[in-house]
Residue frames as a rotation matrix with the C-alpha (Angstrom) as fourth column:
MET 1
0.592 0.806 0.004 0.01
0.806 -0.592 -0.001 0.00
0.001 0.004 -1.000 0.01
MET 2
-0.429 -0.728 0.535 1.43
0.737 -0.625 -0.258 3.35
0.522 0.284 0.804 -1.05
ARG 3
0.241 0.439 -0.866 1.09
0.850 -0.525 -0.029 6.35
-0.468 -0.729 -0.500 1.37
ILE 4
0.127 -0.153 0.980 0.79
0.640 -0.742 -0.199 9.88
0.758 0.653 0.004 0.05
LYS 5
-0.388 -0.388 -0.836 2.40
0.899 -0.358 -0.251 12.48
-0.202 -0.849 0.488 2.14
THR 6
0.438 0.565 0.699 0.48
0.657 -0.732 0.179 15.74
0.613 0.381 -0.692 2.51
ILE 7
-0.679 -0.653 -0.336 1.95
0.727 -0.534 -0.431 18.98
0.102 -0.537 0.837 3.72
ALA 8
0.518 0.855 -0.028 -0.35
0.831 -0.495 0.253 21.51
0.203 -0.154 -0.967 5.39
LYS 9
-0.623 -0.679 0.388 0.70
0.581 -0.734 -0.351 25.15
0.523 0.007 0.852 5.23
LYS 10
-0.127 0.546 -0.828 -0.46
0.834 -0.393 -0.387 27.69
-0.536 -0.740 -0.406 7.74
ALA 11
0.606 0.414 0.679 -2.08
0.711 -0.664 -0.231 30.83
0.355 0.623 -0.697 6.48
PRO 12
-0.517 -0.818 0.251 0.20
0.567 -0.547 -0.615 33.91
0.641 -0.175 0.747 6.75
MET 13
0.217 0.534 -0.817 -0.50
0.965 -0.243 0.097 35.93
-0.147 -0.810 -0.568 9.85
GLU 14
0.655 0.054 0.754 -0.83
0.257 -0.954 -0.155 39.68
0.711 0.295 -0.638 9.98
GLU 15
-0.355 -0.857 -0.374 2.11
0.771 -0.042 -0.635 41.36
0.528 -0.514 0.676 11.68
ARG 16
0.235 0.374 0.897 1.05
-0.250 -0.869 0.427 43.47
0.939 -0.325 -0.110 14.67
LYS 17
-0.859 -0.511 -0.042 1.97
-0.028 0.128 -0.991 43.89
0.512 -0.850 -0.124 18.28
VAL 18
0.171 0.927 -0.334 -0.60
0.344 0.262 0.902 42.72
0.924 -0.269 -0.274 20.76
ASN 19
-0.408 -0.232 0.883 -1.11
-0.696 -0.547 -0.465 44.53
0.591 -0.804 0.061 24.05
LEU 20
-0.461 0.139 -0.877 -1.35
0.308 0.951 -0.011 41.69
0.832 -0.275 -0.481 26.56
PHE 21
-0.946 -0.004 -0.325 -2.49
0.318 -0.226 -0.921 43.93
-0.070 -0.974 0.215 29.38
GLU 22
-0.434 0.854 -0.287 -5.89
-0.533 -0.501 -0.682 44.86
-0.726 -0.143 0.673 27.95
ASN 23
-0.466 0.389 0.794 -8.57
0.667 0.744 0.027 43.11
-0.581 0.543 -0.607 25.96
SER 24
-0.395 0.241 -0.886 -9.22
-0.354 -0.931 -0.095 45.54
-0.848 0.276 0.453 23.10
SER 25
0.648 0.637 0.418 -11.26
0.236 0.355 -0.905 45.43
-0.724 0.685 0.080 19.97
ALA 26
0.024 -0.629 0.777 -9.62
0.984 0.152 0.092 45.63
-0.176 0.763 0.622 16.53
ALA 27
0.588 0.267 0.763 -10.79
0.473 -0.879 -0.057 49.29
0.656 0.395 -0.644 16.21
GLU 28
0.973 -0.229 0.041 -9.11
-0.158 -0.524 0.837 50.27
-0.171 -0.821 -0.545 19.48
ILE 29
0.313 -0.901 0.301 -5.89
0.588 0.433 0.683 48.51
-0.746 -0.037 0.665 18.45
LYS 30
0.111 -0.230 0.967 -5.86
0.953 -0.250 -0.169 50.38
0.281 0.941 0.191 15.14
LEU 31
0.860 0.293 0.418 -6.51
0.179 -0.940 0.291 53.63
0.478 -0.175 -0.861 16.92
GLU 32
0.791 -0.608 -0.069 -3.52
0.038 -0.064 0.997 53.05
-0.611 -0.792 -0.027 19.19
GLU 33
0.073 -0.733 0.676 -1.34
0.894 0.348 0.282 52.32
-0.442 0.584 0.681 16.14
VAL 34
0.377 0.163 0.912 -2.44
0.702 -0.693 -0.167 55.56
0.604 0.703 -0.376 14.49
LYS 35
0.993 0.008 0.115 -1.72
-0.072 -0.736 0.673 57.55
0.090 -0.677 -0.731 17.66
LYS 36
0.479 -0.874 0.078 1.73
0.358 0.275 0.892 56.00
-0.801 -0.400 0.445 17.96
ARG 37
0.000 -0.468 0.884 2.58
1.000 0.027 0.014 56.73
-0.031 0.883 0.468 14.30
ASP 38
0.650 0.287 0.703 1.38
0.387 -0.922 0.019 60.37
0.654 0.259 -0.711 14.65
LYS 39
0.944 -0.318 -0.081 3.45
-0.037 -0.349 0.936 60.77
-0.326 -0.881 -0.341 17.77
GLU 40
0.193 -0.915 0.353 6.54
0.632 0.391 0.669 59.49
-0.751 0.094 0.654 15.99
LEU 41
0.228 -0.047 0.972 5.92
0.925 -0.302 -0.232 61.72
0.305 0.952 -0.025 12.98
ARG 42
0.958 0.122 0.261 6.28
0.045 -0.959 0.281 64.83
0.284 -0.257 -0.924 15.16
LYS 43
0.586 -0.810 -0.027 9.90
0.030 -0.012 0.999 63.80
-0.810 -0.586 0.017 15.93
VAL 44
0.800 -0.393 -0.454 12.96
-0.573 -0.272 -0.773 64.42
0.180 0.878 -0.443 13.78
PRO 45
0.772 -0.578 -0.266 16.04
0.568 0.814 -0.120 62.19
0.286 -0.059 0.956 13.25
LEU 46
0.727 -0.646 0.233 19.29
-0.686 -0.678 0.263 63.11
-0.012 -0.351 -0.936 15.07
ARG 47
0.611 -0.584 -0.534 22.55
0.077 0.716 -0.694 61.40
0.788 0.383 0.482 14.15
ILE 48
0.935 -0.291 0.202 24.51
-0.225 -0.049 0.973 60.36
-0.274 -0.955 -0.112 17.21
ASP 49
-0.157 -0.983 0.097 27.41
-0.327 0.144 0.934 58.64
-0.932 0.115 -0.344 15.39
HIS 50
-0.660 -0.200 -0.725 28.04
-0.731 -0.053 0.680 57.20
-0.174 0.978 -0.111 11.93
ARG 51
-0.819 0.370 -0.439 25.59
0.081 0.831 0.551 54.33
0.569 0.415 -0.710 12.50
THR 52
-0.507 0.622 -0.596 23.15
0.847 0.235 -0.476 55.56
-0.156 -0.747 -0.646 15.16
ILE 53
-0.773 0.416 0.479 20.19
-0.164 -0.860 0.482 57.82
0.613 0.294 0.733 14.45
ILE 54
-0.678 0.594 -0.432 17.52
0.694 0.327 -0.641 58.51
-0.240 -0.734 -0.635 17.06
LEU 55
-0.089 0.756 0.648 14.16
0.594 -0.482 0.644 60.29
0.800 0.442 -0.406 16.93
VAL 56
-0.645 -0.172 -0.744 13.96
0.732 -0.419 -0.538 63.46
-0.219 -0.891 0.397 19.09
LYS 57
0.510 0.798 -0.321 11.74
0.694 -0.602 -0.394 66.43
-0.508 -0.022 -0.861 19.52
PRO 58
0.514 -0.344 0.786 12.63
0.639 -0.458 -0.619 69.28
0.572 0.820 -0.016 17.13
THR 59
0.861 -0.200 0.468 13.72
-0.398 -0.837 0.374 71.41
0.317 -0.509 -0.801 20.11
ASN 60
0.632 -0.628 0.454 16.32
-0.247 0.392 0.886 68.79
-0.734 -0.672 0.092 21.04
CYS 61
0.757 -0.322 0.569 17.77
0.644 0.512 -0.568 68.48
-0.109 0.796 0.595 17.54
ASN 62
0.801 -0.582 0.138 21.22
-0.524 -0.794 -0.308 70.10
0.289 0.175 -0.941 18.15
LYS 63
0.121 -0.870 -0.479 24.83
-0.171 0.457 -0.873 69.20
0.978 0.188 -0.093 18.64
ALA 64
-0.518 -0.332 0.789 24.76
-0.786 -0.179 -0.591 69.69
0.338 -0.926 -0.168 22.43
TYR 65
0.387 0.750 0.536 21.90
-0.859 0.505 -0.087 67.19
-0.336 -0.427 0.840 22.84
ALA 66
0.772 -0.162 -0.615 23.65
-0.312 0.745 -0.589 64.74
0.554 0.647 0.524 20.52
ASP 67
-0.311 -0.948 0.064 26.78
-0.393 0.067 -0.917 64.98
0.865 -0.310 -0.394 22.70
GLU 68
-0.293 0.289 0.911 24.68
-0.950 0.017 -0.311 64.42
-0.105 -0.957 0.270 25.86
VAL 69
0.762 0.639 0.103 23.00
-0.617 0.765 -0.184 61.29
-0.197 0.077 0.977 24.42
ARG 70
0.465 -0.684 -0.562 26.30
-0.266 0.497 -0.826 59.99
0.844 0.533 0.049 23.10
HIS 71
-0.542 -0.654 0.528 27.74
-0.662 -0.055 -0.747 60.30
0.517 -0.755 -0.403 26.62
LYS 72
0.110 0.679 0.726 24.70
-0.917 0.351 -0.190 58.44
-0.384 -0.645 0.661 28.04
PHE 73
0.869 0.172 -0.464 25.30
-0.393 0.809 -0.437 55.60
0.300 0.562 0.771 25.58
GLU 74
0.018 -0.970 -0.244 28.91
-0.292 0.228 -0.929 55.38
0.956 0.088 -0.279 26.54
THR 75
-0.715 -0.313 0.625 28.17
-0.652 -0.025 -0.758 55.30
0.253 -0.949 -0.186 30.28
GLY 76
-0.820 0.421 -0.389 25.24
0.400 0.906 0.138 52.92
0.410 -0.042 -0.911 30.04
PHE 77
-0.038 0.864 0.503 22.55
-0.017 -0.504 0.864 55.42
0.999 0.025 0.034 31.02
SER 78
-0.108 -0.076 -0.991 23.69
0.902 0.412 -0.130 55.24
0.418 -0.908 0.024 34.63
HIS 79
-0.779 -0.172 -0.603 23.70
0.427 -0.849 -0.310 59.05
-0.459 -0.499 0.735 34.96
THR 80
0.157 0.862 0.482 20.54
0.979 -0.202 0.041 61.06
0.133 0.466 -0.875 34.49
ARG 81
-0.180 -0.190 0.965 20.14
0.347 -0.930 -0.118 64.79
0.920 0.314 0.233 34.08
């Protein structure tokens, strides 16, 4: 008797982060994503070194702030302002 091997493929899942601390509807989850994206859009990129770029408020986009953040990265964020 010959057996035929079948392979079942799972359907591709939609990529999204799930908030495990609250039971939200799909509309509320979408609203949170839109709010997060809008919040990030109000920030501007600031280059710290040749390979590191962070998003900061437009008021913090200057060389002094870049130096301060670079120092925090070097010391491991152990010192705060």
